C-alpha positions, 0 to 999 in steps of 0.5 A: 500500500502506498501512502502519500499522506504526510503530516503537515505539523506535529504538536508535542506537549512535554510538561508545560512546553508545547513543541510544533514540528513542521513536518514538511521540512523533513530536516534530518535532525528533526526526524532523528529526534522525533524518531527517538521520541516516538519509538521510545517505549518509556514515553506514553504518546496520547493521540486522538483518532490515531489510525492514520498517523502511525501509517503516515509516519512509518511510510513517509519517515520510517518512524514506528509509534510505540506505547500509544494511548488513543483517546478515541478508542479508550472510551469504547474499551471502557464501555465494553469492559463495564458491559462485560463485568455487569453481565457476569 
């Protein structure tokens, strides 16, 4: 599957500081630092509706997202877990 999608910008919040990366530049030093962050399993990445972002980052920049918390999926999982427990 060929992906032509490329994120235009990426926002990262670290503590009280927000960083915005211009992904259209694809500067090697930015990609290297971003890869280090996104592939670090000790850092939780909180993303909403995360189904296209990992694919675009991988196919365009060879960055693999790990340890992702998708805020769109979490309520569905919580609801299903609650439903399962109440049915016991």
